[in-house]
N, C-alpha and C positions, 0 to 999 in steps of 0.2 A: 383405446384398444379393448376389444372384447377378448377376455382371457379364455383359453381352452377349457372346455367343460362348463362354461357359464352362459353359453348361448341361450339356453332355455330361460335364463333369468333376465334377459334384456327387456327393458321397458322403453317405450316411446313417450313423448309428451302426451299423446292421446291416452295411453295406458295410465299414466299418472293422474291425468285429469279425471278419468273415470273412477279411479281409486278414491279420489278426493270428492267425487260427486259434483264436479264443476266442469265448465267448458274449457277448451284449450286456451282461448283468448283470456279468460278469467285467470287461469293458472299463470299465464305469461305476465299479466299485469299485476298479479297479487303480491309479487315479491318473494313468494315461497321458494322459487328456484335460486334466488340470490341470498337467502337467509343464511346466517352463520351456521355452519355444520351440515348444510345440505350437501349431499354428495356431488362431486364434479361429474360432468358428462363423460361417458366413455369415448365419445367422438368429438372431434374439434370441427367437423364440417357442418354443413347446413342442417343435416338430420341429427338432432341431439338424441343420443341413446344413453340410458342409465342402467346401472346394475340394480335389479329388483330387490336383492337382499339388502343392499345399502339403503335404498329408498324406504323399504319396509321398516328397517331399524330406525331410521330418522323419524318417520311419522309415528312410530311407537314409543319414541323417547329413549330408545336404547342407543348405546354407542354404535356408530357406523363402522362396520368391519372394514379393515384394509383389504385391498385386493393383492393377490400375489404379483410380485414383480418379475417372476421367473419367465424367461423366454421359452416359447413352445412353438413348434411349427404349425400348430393348430390355432394359434391366436389369430383373430381377425383384426388386422392392423392397417387396412387401407379402405378407402371409400368404396372401391369396386367390390371387395369381398363383403363389406357390411351391407351393401345395397340390397342383397338378397334377403335380408332380415325384415325389411319393411316395405310396404307398398308406397307408390308415389304419393298417394293421398295423405299419408302419415308424415310426410317430410315437413316438419315445422321448424 
C-alpha cells in the first residue's frame, strides 16, 4: 500500500536499477532485492513498487524507516489506483 503523502517517493524496479547503475535484469538476478534488511515492496501485484526513503536508507547503510500503519482515505491500496503511477513498460 502506498501511504498518503508518500506518492512522490514511490520507486519502480527500473528506478532502483538506475540508482544502482545496473540494468533491471541484473538487479533481479543480483539478490539485492532479497537481501536481509531490504525493504519490502509496497505492492504485492505484478508491478513491484518501493518506498524511496526506505530504499535510500538501505543503500546508505542507515536503518530503514518504518512506514505509518495509519489508515487514510488517500492511501493507494489497490492495483487499479496504483496503476496510474507507472507506465506499462515499467511493470517488472
